[in-house]
Backbone atoms as SQL, in Angstrom:
CREATE TABLE atoms (id INTEGER PRIMARY KEY, chain TEXT, resi INTEGER, resn TEXT, atom TEXT, x REAL, y REAL, z REAL);
INSERT INTO atoms VALUES
  (1, 'A', 1, 'MET', 'N', -81.089, -2.633, 69.767),
  (2, 'A', 1, 'MET', 'CA', -80.152, -2.944, 68.698),
  (3, 'A', 1, 'MET', 'C', -80.867, -2.913, 67.350),
  (4, 'A', 2, 'LYS', 'N', -82.060, -3.528, 67.294),
  (5, 'A', 2, 'LYS', 'CA', -82.792, -3.573, 66.035),
  (6, 'A', 2, 'LYS', 'C', -83.292, -2.187, 65.640),
  (7, 'A', 3, 'LYS', 'N', -83.586, -1.332, 66.620),
  (8, 'A', 3, 'LYS', 'CA', -84.035, 0.031, 66.314),
  (9, 'A', 3, 'LYS', 'C', -82.909, 0.838, 65.678),
  (10, 'A', 4, 'SER', 'N', -81.687, 0.663, 66.173),
  (11, 'A', 4, 'SER', 'CA', -80.563, 1.413, 65.598),
  (12, 'A', 4, 'SER', 'C', -80.255, 0.932, 64.181),
  (13, 'A', 5, 'LEU', 'N', -80.400, -0.349, 63.895),
  (14, 'A', 5, 'LEU', 'CA', -80.210, -0.851, 62.532),
  (15, 'A', 5, 'LEU', 'C', -81.286, -0.320, 61.597),
  (16, 'A', 6, 'LEU', 'N', -82.528, -0.277, 62.083),
  (17, 'A', 6, 'LEU', 'CA', -83.620, 0.261, 61.274),
  (18, 'A', 6, 'LEU', 'C', -83.395, 1.737, 60.980),
  (19, 'A', 7, 'CYS', 'N', -82.954, 2.483, 61.986),
  (20, 'A', 7, 'CYS', 'CA', -82.666, 3.909, 61.807),
  (21, 'A', 7, 'CYS', 'C', -81.533, 4.121, 60.802),
  (22, 'A', 8, 'ALA', 'N', -80.475, 3.316, 60.904),
  (23, 'A', 8, 'ALA', 'CA', -79.354, 3.431, 59.962),
  (24, 'A', 8, 'ALA', 'C', -79.793, 3.086, 58.544),
  (25, 'A', 9, 'ALA', 'N', -80.654, 2.086, 58.403),
  (26, 'A', 9, 'ALA', 'CA', -81.142, 1.710, 57.073),
  (27, 'A', 9, 'ALA', 'C', -81.998, 2.816, 56.469),
  (28, 'A', 10, 'LEU', 'N', -82.827, 3.472, 57.268),
  (29, 'A', 10, 'LEU', 'CA', -83.642, 4.585, 56.773),
  (30, 'A', 10, 'LEU', 'C', -82.780, 5.770, 56.344),
  (31, 'A', 11, 'ILE', 'N', -81.771, 6.101, 57.150),
  (32, 'A', 11, 'ILE', 'CA', -80.875, 7.212, 56.805),
  (33, 'A', 11, 'ILE', 'C', -80.114, 6.903, 55.516),
  (34, 'A', 12, 'ALA', 'N', -79.639, 5.686, 55.368),
  (35, 'A', 12, 'ALA', 'CA', -78.928, 5.306, 54.141),
  (36, 'A', 12, 'ALA', 'C', -79.856, 5.366, 52.934),
  (37, 'A', 13, 'GLY', 'N', -81.111, 4.995, 53.120),
  (38, 'A', 13, 'GLY', 'CA', -82.071, 5.061, 52.019),
  (39, 'A', 13, 'GLY', 'C', -82.353, 6.474, 51.568),
  (40, 'A', 14, 'PHE', 'N', -82.503, 7.399, 52.538),
  (41, 'A', 14, 'PHE', 'CA', -82.735, 8.793, 52.187),
  (42, 'A', 14, 'PHE', 'C', -81.500, 9.439, 51.577),
  (43, 'A', 15, 'ALA', 'N', -80.331, 9.055, 52.031),
  (44, 'A', 15, 'ALA', 'CA', -79.092, 9.616, 51.475),
  (45, 'A', 15, 'ALA', 'C', -78.938, 9.213, 50.021),
  (46, 'A', 16, 'GLY', 'N', -79.296, 8.007, 49.684),
  (47, 'A', 16, 'GLY', 'CA', -79.216, 7.566, 48.294),
  (48, 'A', 16, 'GLY', 'C', -80.211, 8.283, 47.404),
  (49, 'A', 17, 'ALA', 'N', -81.384, 8.623, 47.935),
  (50, 'A', 17, 'ALA', 'CA', -82.408, 9.309, 47.150),
  (51, 'A', 17, 'ALA', 'C', -82.064, 10.771, 46.928),
  (52, 'A', 18, 'ALA', 'N', -81.217, 11.352, 47.767),
  (53, 'A', 18, 'ALA', 'CA', -80.913, 12.779, 47.676),
  (54, 'A', 18, 'ALA', 'C', -79.793, 13.084, 46.696),
  (55, 'A', 19, 'THR', 'N', -79.087, 12.083, 46.204),
  (56, 'A', 19, 'THR', 'CA', -77.975, 12.360, 45.293),
  (57, 'A', 19, 'THR', 'C', -78.497, 12.639, 43.891),
  (58, 'A', 20, 'ALA', 'N', -77.754, 13.428, 43.159),
  (59, 'A', 20, 'ALA', 'CA', -78.095, 13.752, 41.776),
  (60, 'A', 20, 'ALA', 'C', -76.823, 13.671, 40.948),
  (61, 'A', 21, 'GLU', 'N', -76.990, 13.609, 39.652),
  (62, 'A', 21, 'GLU', 'CA', -75.833, 13.520, 38.767),
  (63, 'A', 21, 'GLU', 'C', -75.208, 14.900, 38.601),
  (64, 'A', 22, 'THR', 'N', -73.933, 15.009, 38.915),
  (65, 'A', 22, 'THR', 'CA', -73.199, 16.258, 38.803),
  (66, 'A', 22, 'THR', 'C', -72.055, 16.064, 37.812),
  (67, 'A', 23, 'SER', 'N', -71.840, 17.068, 36.978),
  (68, 'A', 23, 'SER', 'CA', -70.757, 17.005, 36.009),
  (69, 'A', 23, 'SER', 'C', -69.979, 18.315, 36.065),
  (70, 'A', 24, 'VAL', 'N', -68.686, 18.248, 36.382),
  (71, 'A', 24, 'VAL', 'CA', -67.812, 19.419, 36.393),
  (72, 'A', 24, 'VAL', 'C', -66.614, 19.110, 35.516),
  (73, 'A', 25, 'THR', 'N', -66.283, 20.036, 34.624),
  (74, 'A', 25, 'THR', 'CA', -65.179, 19.859, 33.688),
  (75, 'A', 25, 'THR', 'C', -64.172, 20.990, 33.868),
  (76, 'A', 26, 'LEU', 'N', -62.910, 20.633, 33.973),
  (77, 'A', 26, 'LEU', 'CA', -61.812, 21.597, 33.989),
  (78, 'A', 26, 'LEU', 'C', -61.246, 21.649, 32.573),
  (79, 'A', 27, 'TYR', 'N', -61.172, 22.832, 31.984),
  (80, 'A', 27, 'TYR', 'CA', -60.687, 22.966, 30.614),
  (81, 'A', 27, 'TYR', 'C', -59.746, 24.158, 30.507),
  (82, 'A', 28, 'GLY', 'N', -59.065, 24.259, 29.395),
  (83, 'A', 28, 'GLY', 'CA', -58.177, 25.387, 29.194),
  (84, 'A', 28, 'GLY', 'C', -57.542, 25.397, 27.824),
  (85, 'A', 29, 'ARG', 'N', -56.838, 26.497, 27.547),
  (86, 'A', 29, 'ARG', 'CA', -56.121, 26.637, 26.280),
  (87, 'A', 29, 'ARG', 'C', -54.872, 27.472, 26.534),
  (88, 'A', 30, 'VAL', 'N', -53.758, 26.968, 26.043),
  (89, 'A', 30, 'VAL', 'CA', -52.488, 27.686, 26.128),
  (90, 'A', 30, 'VAL', 'C', -52.080, 28.016, 24.702),
  (91, 'A', 31, 'ASP', 'N', -51.897, 29.293, 24.419),
  (92, 'A', 31, 'ASP', 'CA', -51.600, 29.737, 23.065),
  (93, 'A', 31, 'ASP', 'C', -50.382, 30.653, 23.104),
  (94, 'A', 32, 'GLY', 'N', -49.256, 30.140, 22.680),
  (95, 'A', 32, 'GLY', 'CA', -48.035, 30.934, 22.661),
  (96, 'A', 32, 'GLY', 'C', -47.156, 30.528, 21.500),
  (97, 'A', 33, 'GLY', 'N', -46.126, 31.261, 21.282),
  (98, 'A', 33, 'GLY', 'CA', -45.208, 30.960, 20.196),
  (99, 'A', 33, 'GLY', 'C', -43.966, 31.824, 20.298),
  (100, 'A', 34, 'ILE', 'N', -43.171, 31.778, 19.265),
  (101, 'A', 34, 'ILE', 'CA', -41.957, 32.581, 19.194),
  (102, 'A', 34, 'ILE', 'C', -42.183, 33.692, 18.182),
  (103, 'A', 35, 'GLY', 'N', -41.917, 34.908, 18.598),
  (104, 'A', 35, 'GLY', 'CA', -42.078, 36.059, 17.715),
  (105, 'A', 35, 'GLY', 'C', -40.723, 36.606, 17.280),
  (106, 'A', 36, 'TYR', 'N', -40.663, 37.001, 16.022),
  (107, 'A', 36, 'TYR', 'CA', -39.437, 37.588, 15.475),
  (108, 'A', 36, 'TYR', 'C', -39.814, 38.934, 14.868),
  (109, 'A', 37, 'GLN', 'N', -39.084, 39.972, 15.237),
  (110, 'A', 37, 'GLN', 'CA', -39.364, 41.308, 14.745),
  (111, 'A', 37, 'GLN', 'C', -38.075, 41.913, 14.199),
  (112, 'A', 38, 'GLN', 'N', -38.170, 42.476, 12.999),
  (113, 'A', 38, 'GLN', 'CA', -37.033, 43.151, 12.385),
  (114, 'A', 38, 'GLN', 'C', -37.427, 44.605, 12.170),
  (115, 'A', 39, 'PHE', 'N', -36.566, 45.515, 12.579),
  (116, 'A', 39, 'PHE', 'CA', -36.883, 46.928, 12.447),
  (117, 'A', 39, 'PHE', 'C', -35.679, 47.693, 11.931),
  (118, 'A', 40, 'LYS', 'N', -35.987, 48.794, 11.242),
  (119, 'A', 40, 'LYS', 'CA', -34.944, 49.698, 10.762),
  (120, 'A', 40, 'LYS', 'C', -35.553, 51.075, 10.600),
  (121, 'A', 41, 'GLY', 'N', -34.704, 52.084, 10.651),
  (122, 'A', 41, 'GLY', 'CA', -35.181, 53.454, 10.539),
  (123, 'A', 41, 'GLY', 'C', -34.040, 54.441, 10.602),
  (124, 'A', 42, 'THR', 'N', -34.401, 55.719, 10.715),
  (125, 'A', 42, 'THR', 'CA', -33.419, 56.795, 10.781),
  (126, 'A', 42, 'THR', 'C', -33.717, 57.655, 12.001),
  (127, 'A', 43, 'ASN', 'N', -32.668, 57.988, 12.744),
  (128, 'A', 43, 'ASN', 'CA', -32.809, 58.859, 13.890),
  (129, 'A', 43, 'ASN', 'C', -33.041, 60.276, 13.382),
  (130, 'A', 44, 'PRO', 'N', -34.180, 60.903, 13.733),
  (131, 'A', 44, 'PRO', 'CA', -34.469, 62.237, 13.188),
  (132, 'A', 44, 'PRO', 'C', -33.525, 63.329, 13.692),
  (133, 'A', 45, 'GLU', 'N', -32.906, 63.123, 14.837),
  (134, 'A', 45, 'GLU', 'CA', -32.025, 64.159, 15.390),
  (135, 'A', 45, 'GLU', 'C', -30.631, 64.099, 14.787),
  (136, 'A', 46, 'THR', 'N', -30.088, 62.890, 14.592),
  (137, 'A', 46, 'THR', 'CA', -28.717, 62.760, 14.100),
  (138, 'A', 46, 'THR', 'C', -28.648, 62.371, 12.633),
  (139, 'A', 47, 'GLY', 'N', -29.711, 61.847, 12.092),
  (140, 'A', 47, 'GLY', 'CA', -29.701, 61.409, 10.701),
  (141, 'A', 47, 'GLY', 'C', -29.068, 60.041, 10.505),
  (142, 'A', 48, 'GLU', 'N', -28.637, 59.404, 11.570),
  (143, 'A', 48, 'GLU', 'CA', -28.024, 58.079, 11.451),
  (144, 'A', 48, 'GLU', 'C', -29.096, 57.021, 11.259),
  (145, 'A', 49, 'SER', 'N', -28.789, 56.036, 10.438),
  (146, 'A', 49, 'SER', 'CA', -29.725, 54.931, 10.238),
  (147, 'A', 49, 'SER', 'C', -29.409, 53.826, 11.247),
  (148, 'A', 50, 'PHE', 'N', -30.423, 53.076, 11.576),
  (149, 'A', 50, 'PHE', 'CA', -30.260, 51.957, 12.511),
  (150, 'A', 50, 'PHE', 'C', -31.141, 50.806, 12.055),
  (151, 'A', 51, 'LYS', 'N', -30.760, 49.609, 12.477),
  (152, 'A', 51, 'LYS', 'CA', -31.585, 48.436, 12.235),
  (153, 'A', 51, 'LYS', 'C', -31.282, 47.412, 13.323),
  (154, 'A', 52, 'GLY', 'N', -32.226, 46.502, 13.536),
  (155, 'A', 52, 'GLY', 'CA', -32.046, 45.500, 14.567),
  (156, 'A', 52, 'GLY', 'C', -33.138, 44.450, 14.512),
  (157, 'A', 53, 'THR', 'N', -33.007, 43.487, 15.356),
  (158, 'A', 53, 'THR', 'CA', -33.997, 42.416, 15.445),
  (159, 'A', 53, 'THR', 'C', -34.335, 42.149, 16.908),
  (160, 'A', 54, 'ASN', 'N', -35.474, 41.547, 17.099),
  (161, 'A', 54, 'ASN', 'CA', -35.927, 41.187, 18.430),
  (162, 'A', 54, 'ASN', 'C', -36.630, 39.835, 18.332),
  (163, 'A', 55, 'THR', 'N', -36.228, 38.882, 19.157),
  (164, 'A', 55, 'THR', 'CA', -36.847, 37.567, 19.198),
  (165, 'A', 55, 'THR', 'C', -37.301, 37.293, 20.619),
  (166, 'A', 56, 'GLY', 'N', -38.509, 36.761, 20.766),
  (167, 'A', 56, 'GLY', 'CA', -39.003, 36.477, 22.111),
  (168, 'A', 56, 'GLY', 'C', -40.300, 35.697, 22.088),
  (169, 'A', 57, 'MET', 'N', -40.805, 35.455, 23.250),
  (170, 'A', 57, 'MET', 'CA', -42.046, 34.705, 23.402),
  (171, 'A', 57, 'MET', 'C', -43.233, 35.589, 23.051),
  (172, 'A', 58, 'ALA', 'N', -44.142, 35.049, 22.255),
  (173, 'A', 58, 'ALA', 'CA', -45.368, 35.754, 21.876),
  (174, 'A', 58, 'ALA', 'C', -46.534, 35.123, 22.628),
  (175, 'A', 59, 'ASN', 'N', -47.373, 35.943, 23.189),
  (176, 'A', 59, 'ASN', 'CA', -48.471, 35.495, 24.039),
  (177, 'A', 59, 'ASN', 'C', -49.799, 35.634, 23.313),
  (178, 'A', 60, 'GLY', 'N', -50.593, 34.571, 23.248),
  (179, 'A', 60, 'GLY', 'CA', -51.940, 34.639, 22.678),
  (180, 'A', 60, 'GLY', 'C', -51.963, 34.953, 21.204),
  (181, 'A', 61, 'ILE', 'N', -51.363, 34.120, 20.379),
  (182, 'A', 61, 'ILE', 'CA', -51.266, 34.388, 18.954),
  (183, 'A', 61, 'ILE', 'C', -52.627, 34.252, 18.257),
  (184, 'A', 62, 'MET', 'N', -53.302, 33.129, 18.439),
  (185, 'A', 62, 'MET', 'CA', -54.591, 32.895, 17.782),
  (186, 'A', 62, 'MET', 'C', -55.776, 33.243, 18.676),
  (187, 'A', 63, 'GLY', 'N', -55.577, 33.332, 19.951),
  (188, 'A', 63, 'GLY', 'CA', -56.637, 33.641, 20.914),
  (189, 'A', 63, 'GLY', 'C', -56.023, 33.713, 22.292),
  (190, 'A', 64, 'GLY', 'N', -56.807, 34.143, 23.235),
  (191, 'A', 64, 'GLY', 'CA', -56.274, 34.315, 24.575),
  (192, 'A', 64, 'GLY', 'C', -56.061, 33.004, 25.321),
  (193, 'A', 65, 'ASN', 'N', -55.083, 32.995, 26.219),
  (194, 'A', 65, 'ASN', 'CA', -54.866, 31.856, 27.105),
  (195, 'A', 65, 'ASN', 'C', -55.967, 31.858, 28.154),
  (196, 'A', 66, 'ARG', 'N', -56.461, 30.679, 28.509),
  (197, 'A', 66, 'ARG', 'CA', -57.547, 30.613, 29.475),
  (198, 'A', 66, 'ARG', 'C', -57.600, 29.268, 30.174),
  (199, 'A', 67, 'TRP', 'N', -58.244, 29.257, 31.322),
  (200, 'A', 67, 'TRP', 'CA', -58.609, 28.024, 32.007),
  (201, 'A', 67, 'TRP', 'C', -59.976, 28.259, 32.633),
  (202, 'A', 68, 'GLY', 'N', -60.723, 27.191, 32.822),
  (203, 'A', 68, 'GLY', 'CA', -62.056, 27.381, 33.359),
  (204, 'A', 68, 'GLY', 'C', -62.658, 26.113, 33.924),
  (205, 'A', 69, 'LEU', 'N', -63.782, 26.311, 34.564),
  (206, 'A', 69, 'LEU', 'CA', -64.600, 25.236, 35.103),
  (207, 'A', 69, 'LEU', 'C', -66.000, 25.405, 34.554),
  (208, 'A', 70, 'LYS', 'N', -66.607, 24.322, 34.113),
  (209, 'A', 70, 'LYS', 'CA', -68.010, 24.369, 33.718),
  (210, 'A', 70, 'LYS', 'C', -68.682, 23.105, 34.213),
  (211, 'A', 71, 'GLY', 'N', -69.935, 23.252, 34.561),
  (212, 'A', 71, 'GLY', 'CA', -70.602, 22.096, 35.127),
  (213, 'A', 71, 'GLY', 'C', -72.104, 22.202, 35.066),
  (214, 'A', 72, 'ALA', 'N', -72.736, 21.097, 35.411),
  (215, 'A', 72, 'ALA', 'CA', -74.193, 21.009, 35.404),
  (216, 'A', 72, 'ALA', 'C', -74.632, 20.092, 36.538),
  (217, 'A', 73, 'GLU', 'N', -75.751, 20.422, 37.121),
  (218, 'A', 73, 'GLU', 'CA', -76.369, 19.619, 38.176),
  (219, 'A', 73, 'GLU', 'C', -77.791, 19.303, 37.738),
  (220, 'A', 74, 'ASP', 'N', -78.110, 18.042, 37.656),
  (221, 'A', 74, 'ASP', 'CA', -79.440, 17.608, 37.232),
  (222, 'A', 74, 'ASP', 'C', -80.435, 17.856, 38.360),
  (223, 'A', 75, 'LEU', 'N', -81.478, 18.639, 38.055),
  (224, 'A', 75, 'LEU', 'CA', -82.504, 18.949, 39.047),
  (225, 'A', 75, 'LEU', 'C', -83.759, 18.098, 38.871),
  (226, 'A', 76, 'GLY', 'N', -83.815, 17.304, 37.831),
  (227, 'A', 76, 'GLY', 'CA', -84.971, 16.454, 37.572),
  (228, 'A', 76, 'GLY', 'C', -85.908, 17.067, 36.540),
  (229, 'A', 77, 'ASP', 'N', -86.712, 16.231, 35.916),
  (230, 'A', 77, 'ASP', 'CA', -87.692, 16.641, 34.893),
  (231, 'A', 77, 'ASP', 'C', -87.049, 17.404, 33.742),
  (232, 'A', 78, 'GLY', 'N', -85.836, 17.050, 33.366),
  (233, 'A', 78, 'GLY', 'CA', -85.154, 17.696, 32.242),
  (234, 'A', 78, 'GLY', 'C', -84.563, 19.056, 32.557),
  (235, 'A', 79, 'LEU', 'N', -84.543, 19.475, 33.817),
  (236, 'A', 79, 'LEU', 'CA', -84.022, 20.777, 34.222),
  (237, 'A', 79, 'LEU', 'C', -82.643, 20.596, 34.849),
  (238, 'A', 80, 'GLN', 'N', -81.717, 21.483, 34.473),
  (239, 'A', 80, 'GLN', 'CA', -80.353, 21.440, 35.005),
  (240, 'A', 80, 'GLN', 'C', -79.931, 22.823, 35.469),
  (241, 'A', 81, 'ALA', 'N', -79.176, 22.876, 36.565),
  (242, 'A', 81, 'ALA', 'CA', -78.485, 24.095, 36.981),
  (243, 'A', 81, 'ALA', 'C', -77.095, 24.036, 36.352),
  (244, 'A', 82, 'VAL', 'N', -76.682, 25.098, 35.675),
  (245, 'A', 82, 'VAL', 'CA', -75.405, 25.123, 34.952),
  (246, 'A', 82, 'VAL', 'C', -74.578, 26.322, 35.400),
  (247, 'A', 83, 'PHE', 'N', -73.245, 26.193, 35.250),
  (248, 'A', 83, 'PHE', 'CA', -72.360, 27.308, 35.562),
  (249, 'A', 83, 'PHE', 'C', -71.118, 27.233, 34.687),
  (250, 'A', 84, 'VAL', 'N', -70.493, 28.397, 34.465),
  (251, 'A', 84, 'VAL', 'CA', -69.220, 28.509, 33.755),
  (252, 'A', 84, 'VAL', 'C', -68.387, 29.565, 34.480),
  (253, 'A', 85, 'LEU', 'N', -67.149, 29.209, 34.844),
  (254, 'A', 85, 'LEU', 'CA', -66.188, 30.138, 35.425),
  (255, 'A', 85, 'LEU', 'C', -64.922, 30.061, 34.574),
  (256, 'A', 86, 'GLU', 'N', -64.557, 31.176, 33.913),
  (257, 'A', 86, 'GLU', 'CA', -63.417, 31.155, 32.996),
  (258, 'A', 86, 'GLU', 'C', -62.507, 32.343, 33.292),
  (259, 'A', 87, 'ASN', 'N', -61.201, 32.072, 33.344),
  (260, 'A', 87, 'ASN', 'CA', -60.212, 33.084, 33.682),
  (261, 'A', 87, 'ASN', 'C', -59.121, 33.124, 32.616),
  (262, 'A', 88, 'GLY', 'N', -58.683, 34.301, 32.235),
  (263, 'A', 88, 'GLY', 'CA', -57.577, 34.460, 31.308),
  (264, 'A', 88, 'GLY', 'C', -56.275, 34.652, 32.063),
  (265, 'A', 89, 'PHE', 'N', -55.167, 34.364, 31.398),
  (266, 'A', 89, 'PHE', 'CA', -53.863, 34.565, 32.038),
  (267, 'A', 89, 'PHE', 'C', -52.808, 34.873, 30.985),
  (268, 'A', 90, 'ASN', 'N', -51.704, 35.453, 31.448),
  (269, 'A', 90, 'ASN', 'CA', -50.578, 35.800, 30.593),
  (270, 'A', 90, 'ASN', 'C', -49.588, 34.641, 30.638),
  (271, 'A', 91, 'LEU', 'N', -49.269, 34.078, 29.495),
  (272, 'A', 91, 'LEU', 'CA', -48.380, 32.923, 29.427),
  (273, 'A', 91, 'LEU', 'C', -46.939, 33.286, 29.794),
  (274, 'A', 92, 'ASN', 'N', -46.522, 34.516, 29.562),
  (275, 'A', 92, 'ASN', 'CA', -45.139, 34.915, 29.837),
  (276, 'A', 92, 'ASN', 'C', -44.792, 34.862, 31.317),
  (277, 'A', 93, 'ASP', 'N', -45.689, 35.365, 32.170),
  (278, 'A', 93, 'ASP', 'CA', -45.369, 35.422, 33.598),
  (279, 'A', 93, 'ASP', 'C', -46.447, 34.811, 34.501),
  (280, 'A', 94, 'GLY', 'N', -47.524, 34.298, 33.926),
  (281, 'A', 94, 'GLY', 'CA', -48.567, 33.655, 34.713),
  (282, 'A', 94, 'GLY', 'C', -49.539, 34.605, 35.373),
  (283, 'A', 95, 'SER', 'N', -49.404, 35.887, 35.153),
  (284, 'A', 95, 'SER', 'CA', -50.299, 36.849, 35.793),
  (285, 'A', 95, 'SER', 'C', -51.682, 36.813, 35.141),
  (286, 'A', 96, 'SER', 'N', -52.661, 37.262, 35.889),
  (287, 'A', 96, 'SER', 'CA', -54.020, 37.335, 35.365),
  (288, 'A', 96, 'SER', 'C', -54.677, 38.592, 35.899),
  (289, 'A', 97, 'GLY', 'N', -55.803, 38.925, 35.314),
  (290, 'A', 97, 'GLY', 'CA', -56.561, 40.075, 35.792),
  (291, 'A', 97, 'GLY', 'C', -57.349, 39.681, 37.023),
  (292, 'A', 98, 'SER', 'N', -58.521, 40.251, 37.169),
  (293, 'A', 98, 'SER', 'CA', -59.368, 39.853, 38.292),
  (294, 'A', 98, 'SER', 'C', -59.857, 38.426, 38.070),
  (295, 'A', 99, 'MET', 'N', -60.171, 37.741, 39.128),
  (296, 'A', 99, 'MET', 'CA', -60.535, 36.330, 39.047),
  (297, 'A', 99, 'MET', 'C', -61.777, 36.125, 38.189),
  (298, 'A', 100, 'PHE', 'N', -61.712, 35.173, 37.292),
  (299, 'A', 100, 'PHE', 'CA', -62.787, 34.820, 36.354),
  (300, 'A', 100, 'PHE', 'C', -63.238, 36.039, 35.554),
  (301, 'A', 101, 'ASP', 'N', -62.257, 36.757, 34.978),
  (302, 'A', 101, 'ASP', 'CA', -62.540, 37.975, 34.229),
  (303, 'A', 101, 'ASP', 'C', -63.075, 37.715, 32.833),
  (304, 'A', 102, 'ARG', 'N', -62.980, 36.511, 32.322),
  (305, 'A', 102, 'ARG', 'CA', -63.494, 36.227, 30.988),
  (306, 'A', 102, 'ARG', 'C', -64.976, 35.877, 31.008),
  (307, 'A', 103, 'GLN', 'N', -65.377, 34.984, 31.903),
  (308, 'A', 103, 'GLN', 'CA', -66.780, 34.588, 31.986),
  (309, 'A', 103, 'GLN', 'C', -67.074, 34.028, 33.366),
  (310, 'A', 104, 'ALA', 'N', -68.197, 34.419, 33.923),
  (311, 'A', 104, 'ALA', 'CA', -68.675, 33.884, 35.200),
  (312, 'A', 104, 'ALA', 'C', -70.193, 33.917, 35.158),
  (313, 'A', 105, 'THR', 'N', -70.808, 32.790, 34.839),
  (314, 'A', 105, 'THR', 'CA', -72.258, 32.729, 34.688),
  (315, 'A', 105, 'THR', 'C', -72.838, 31.566, 35.470),
  (316, 'A', 106, 'VAL', 'N', -74.091, 31.708, 35.823),
  (317, 'A', 106, 'VAL', 'CA', -74.872, 30.647, 36.436),
  (318, 'A', 106, 'VAL', 'C', -76.256, 30.697, 35.781),
  (319, 'A', 107, 'GLY', 'N', -76.872, 29.546, 35.610),
  (320, 'A', 107, 'GLY', 'CA', -78.158, 29.558, 34.938),
  (321, 'A', 107, 'GLY', 'C', -78.908, 28.252, 35.028),
  (322, 'A', 108, 'LEU', 'N', -80.017, 28.216, 34.307),
  (323, 'A', 108, 'LEU', 'CA', -80.864, 27.032, 34.226),
  (324, 'A', 108, 'LEU', 'C', -80.965, 26.599, 32.772),
  (325, 'A', 109, 'GLN', 'N', -80.989, 25.296, 32.577),
  (326, 'A', 109, 'GLN', 'CA', -81.098, 24.735, 31.236),
  (327, 'A', 109, 'GLN', 'C', -82.182, 23.665, 31.255),
  (328, 'A', 110, 'SER', 'N', -83.064, 23.735, 30.259),
  (329, 'A', 110, 'SER', 'CA', -84.161, 22.782, 30.159),
  (330, 'A', 110, 'SER', 'C', -84.190, 22.209, 28.755),
  (331, 'A', 111, 'SER', 'N', -84.545, 20.950, 28.650),
  (332, 'A', 111, 'SER', 'CA', -84.634, 20.328, 27.331),
  (333, 'A', 111, 'SER', 'C', -85.778, 20.915, 26.519),
  (334, 'A', 112, 'SER', 'N', -86.817, 21.444, 27.159),
  (335, 'A', 112, 'SER', 'CA', -87.948, 21.989, 26.419),
  (336, 'A', 112, 'SER', 'C', -87.947, 23.517, 26.340),
  (337, 'A', 113, 'TRP', 'N', -87.304, 24.224, 27.303),
  (338, 'A', 113, 'TRP', 'CA', -87.349, 25.678, 27.329),
  (339, 'A', 113, 'TRP', 'C', -86.048, 26.343, 26.885),
  (340, 'A', 114, 'GLY', 'N', -84.963, 25.614, 26.804),
  (341, 'A', 114, 'GLY', 'CA', -83.688, 26.202, 26.403),
  (342, 'A', 114, 'GLY', 'C', -82.826, 26.529, 27.603),
  (343, 'A', 115, 'ARG', 'N', -82.030, 27.601, 27.497),
  (344, 'A', 115, 'ARG', 'CA', -81.062, 27.936, 28.545),
  (345, 'A', 115, 'ARG', 'C', -81.119, 29.422, 28.855),
  (346, 'A', 116, 'LEU', 'N', -81.028, 29.752, 30.140),
  (347, 'A', 116, 'LEU', 'CA', -80.980, 31.130, 30.605),
  (348, 'A', 116, 'LEU', 'C', -79.777, 31.271, 31.519),
  (349, 'A', 117, 'ASP', 'N', -78.818, 32.130, 31.137),
  (350, 'A', 117, 'ASP', 'CA', -77.609, 32.371, 31.924),
  (351, 'A', 117, 'ASP', 'C', -77.602, 33.806, 32.431),
  (352, 'A', 118, 'LEU', 'N', -77.112, 33.992, 33.636),
  (353, 'A', 118, 'LEU', 'CA', -76.942, 35.322, 34.224),
  (354, 'A', 118, 'LEU', 'C', -75.503, 35.458, 34.707),
  (355, 'A', 119, 'GLY', 'N', -74.943, 36.681, 34.543),
  (356, 'A', 119, 'GLY', 'CA', -73.591, 36.926, 35.016),
  (357, 'A', 119, 'GLY', 'C', -72.747, 37.596, 33.958),
  (358, 'A', 120, 'ARG', 'N', -71.433, 37.517, 34.117),
  (359, 'A', 120, 'ARG', 'CA', -70.488, 38.108, 33.162),
  (360, 'A', 120, 'ARG', 'C', -70.323, 37.160, 31.990),
  (361, 'A', 121, 'GLN', 'N', -70.699, 37.640, 30.796),
  (362, 'A', 121, 'GLN', 'CA', -70.639, 36.810, 29.602),
  (363, 'A', 121, 'GLN', 'C', -69.737, 37.454, 28.562),
  (364, 'A', 122, 'THR', 'N', -69.122, 36.610, 27.737),
  (365, 'A', 122, 'THR', 'CA', -68.232, 37.130, 26.701),
  (366, 'A', 122, 'THR', 'C', -69.006, 37.588, 25.471),
  (367, 'A', 123, 'THR', 'N', -70.131, 36.967, 25.164),
  (368, 'A', 123, 'THR', 'CA', -70.953, 37.364, 24.018),
  (369, 'A', 123, 'THR', 'C', -72.417, 37.356, 24.428),
  (370, 'A', 124, 'VAL', 'N', -73.220, 38.028, 23.639),
  (371, 'A', 124, 'VAL', 'CA', -74.656, 38.069, 23.918),
  (372, 'A', 124, 'VAL', 'C', -75.287, 36.767, 23.507);
């Protein structure tokens, strides 16, 4: 009985030592609005003039719609493993391109050496 308690205490002690601080953030941006378009012109074949308006939902006015995950895992001695997964989508119908088409990176970050990311990046 005492051996099994000692074994359980050792396993619990090692399990506590193996944990590290993990941070994962879910983020996103929805950018839409109402668009109004007025048009007029002349039909080149008949010579008749026409005009009209169109009102509807506008997608991505100031920037693209997106959602993503970013996180960091502390590896000790000021070193962190970091990742970013970001996907764009169409606000009108919810469709998207290939999964995580905006950014998909993994890397290492150090307080003394800086950050190195590898993968699909939006900017250099």
